[in-house]
N, C-alpha and C positions, 0 to 999 in steps of 0.2 A: 743322302746324309746319314751319318752314323746315328744309331739309337743309343741312348745312355741308360744304363741300369746301375743301381747302387746295391740292391740286395733283392731277396725274393719277394719282399713286400713293397718294392718300389713300383710306382706307376710309370709306365713307359709311354712317352709321347713323341711323335715325330715332329720335326721342325715345322713341317707344313701345317700340322694341327695347331701348334703354338701360334703361328701367324694368323690362323683363322680365329682363334680365341681372342688374340690381341685386337684384330679388326673389329669383332663384335663389341668388345669393351670400349674401344674408341668411338664407335658409332653410337653406343649407348650414352656415353658422356657428352657427345656432340648434341644429341637430341635433347638431353636434360639441360644443356647450356642454352639452347634456343628457347626452351620453355621458361627458364628462370632469368633470362636477361643477359646471358653470356657469362664469361669467366671473370667478371668484375671489370671488364673493359667498357668504357662509355664512348658512345659515338661523339664525334667532334661537334655535332650540331645539337647535342642534348642540352636542354636548359635545366640547370640544377639550382637548388637553394632559392634564395630570394633575389637573385640577380635578374634584372630586367622585368620578369613577371613571376611573382611568387606563386607556387602551387600549394603551399601550406602557410597561409597568412598568419601573421603574429597577432596575439591578443592585445588589448589596450595596455599601454605602458603606464607607469606611474607618472604624475605630473612632472614635467621637465622644462627648464628654461632654455635648453640647448636647441630646440627646434624653433627657428625664427621664420615665421610666415607672416607676411603683411597682407592686408586687404586693401586693394587699390580702388580708386573711384571708378575705374573701367572694368571692374570685376562684376559678372552677373551675380545678383543676390536674389534668392528665392525666399520669401517670407519677410518678416519685419526687419528692416535694416538696422533698427536700434535694439535688436535682441541682445540679451546679456551673454549668450553663448553662440558662437559661430562654428559651424562644421565646414571647414575648408577642404574641398575635394580636389585632388589632382587626378585627372582622368584622361582616358584615351578612347575615342569613339569606336575604334576597331578592336579593342581589348575585350575578350569574352568575359573576363572577371569583372570588368566595369559594367558590362551589360547585366551581369548577375547582380551586382550591387544596385543597379538602376531598378530592376524588377523586384528586388528584395528589400534591403535596408532603407534605401532612399524612398521607395514607395511607402514603407511603414512609417518613416519619419514624417512624411507629408500628412499622414493620417493620425499622427500622434497628438496628444494634448500639448506637448512641448512646442510643437510647430504652430498649431492652431491658436494657442494662447500668446504667441509672440515671444516665447522664452528662448527659442532656438531658431536660427536661420541656416540656410545652406549657401555657400559661396563656391563658385566653380572656377578652377584653374586648369589650363591646358597643359597636358604633358604627353604628346604623341610619341609612342615608342617606334620611331621610324625604321629602326634596324630590323624589326620583325613584323611591322604593320605598314605596308606600303601605301595604304589609303588614309592613314591616320592624320598625316600632316594637312592635306587638303580638306579633310573633314573638319579639323580644328579651325582652319582658316574660314571655312564656310560658316561655321557657327558664330565666329566673330563678326562676319559680314551680316549675319542675321541679327546679332546683338545691336549693330549700328542702326537697324530699322525697328528696334524694340520688340523683337520676337525671338530672343535667344532660347528661352525655355521651351517654346513650342518646337523650335528647330532641333534643339537638344533631344527632346523626346522622340522626334521623328527619326533622327539618326540611329538611336539605340533600337528603335522598333524595326529599322531596316538595315541592320548592321551588315548584312550580306551584300548590300549594294551601295557602296560608298565611292564609286567612280565619279568623275567630275560631271558627267551628263546627269547622273542621278541626283547629285547635290543641287544642281540648278533646277531640276524638276521639283524637288522638295520645296525650294524657295517659291516656285510658281504655285504649288499646291497650297502654300500658306499665305498666298496673296501678297507676297513681298513685291517691291518694285524690282522686277527682274533685270532691268537695264542697270540699275545701280548695283544690284547684287552681283551680276556677272562681271561687271567692271572691277568691283572690289576683289572678287575671287581670282579673276584672270590677271590682274595687275599686281597681285601680292600685297594688297593694302593691309591685310591682317597679319602678315608675317611677323611684324615687330611685337605684337601682343602675344602671339604664340611663343615666340622666342623668349620674351620677358618672363612669362609664366614658367616655361621649362627651365630657364636658368635659376629662377627662384626655388623651384622644386629641387633641382640638383644641389644647390647651395644648402638647402635644408636637410639634405641627406635622403631624399626620396629616390629609391632605386627601382620601384615597380609601381604598377597601377592595378586597382585603385588605391590611393593613399589618402588618409583623412587626418587632418590636424583639428582637434576639437579644442577651442580656446574660449576662455572667459575674458571679461573686461580687465582683469588684473594681469593678464598675460600668461596665466597658468595654462599649460597645454598637455593634452593626452593625444596619443596617436594610435591609429588603427591602420594596419597595412594588409589589405586584402578584402575579399567580399564576405565579410562576417555578417551575421544577422543583426537586426536592430537591437536585440537585447544587449549586445556588446556596446553599442553606442549609448544606450540608456544608462549603463553602468558608468561610462565615462562622463556623461552629462551630470549625473548625480554627484560624482566626485568633484565636479567643478562648480557646483552651486553653493 
C-alpha cells in the first residue's frame, strides 16, 4: 500500500499500522463494555424495575383508598384478630426478598409493642410468582393444607427457614416434622385441594395492583391504607402504623 505524506511535519503511518491501532482500540472498548454491563443493551431475561420482583422497593405511600384488599375468614391471622390495624402481606415462599422480610421486618413486628399489645396483627395472602419460582405454587398450597390443620404459621416459618428445599417430598417431610396428619396433608397437596385459595389470593393481589413480592397493605378500621412494596426494615412499617392511628 502507498504511504501518505502531507508535509515535512506529517506523521507517516502504514495501513497495516492503522489496522493494529484500530484493533487495540476495539479490544479496549470491548473489555470496558464487559466490565460496565455492555453498550446499553439488556439481556432478554433481565428483570428490571418493579415488574415481578422489585430490586429497589418503594417507600410507604400516603394513605390511599385505591388499594382494595379484603381480609377473608380463611386468611391466616397472627396476633389479635380484633387489632385496629392489620398488615396484609402478599408473599411467595420461594422469593428471596420475602425471606428477607421474614427475618427482618416481620421478626421485628412480632417483637414490637404494637403486636404484643394487640394494636397490630399480620394477615397472610398467597402470591406465588410461578413464572420465576417453580416451587412457589406447591409451597403455597402446602401452607394452606397446614392451615387446615391449624398449623399455618409453624409451617410458614419452616418454609422460609428451608427455602432452598421446597420440592414436594420436602413439603411432605415438613408436615411430618410438625406432627400434622400426614395422610390428610398428602391428600390435600396431591389432589390440589388448596389451589382455589391460592388462586383467590393471587387474583385479589393482582386486582389491587400488586406486581411483586413481598407487598404489604397496612390498613386501619376506617379503610385508610398505606402500602410498602419490598423488604424494607420495620422502621418503615412503624411510620405507616403511626400515620394510620
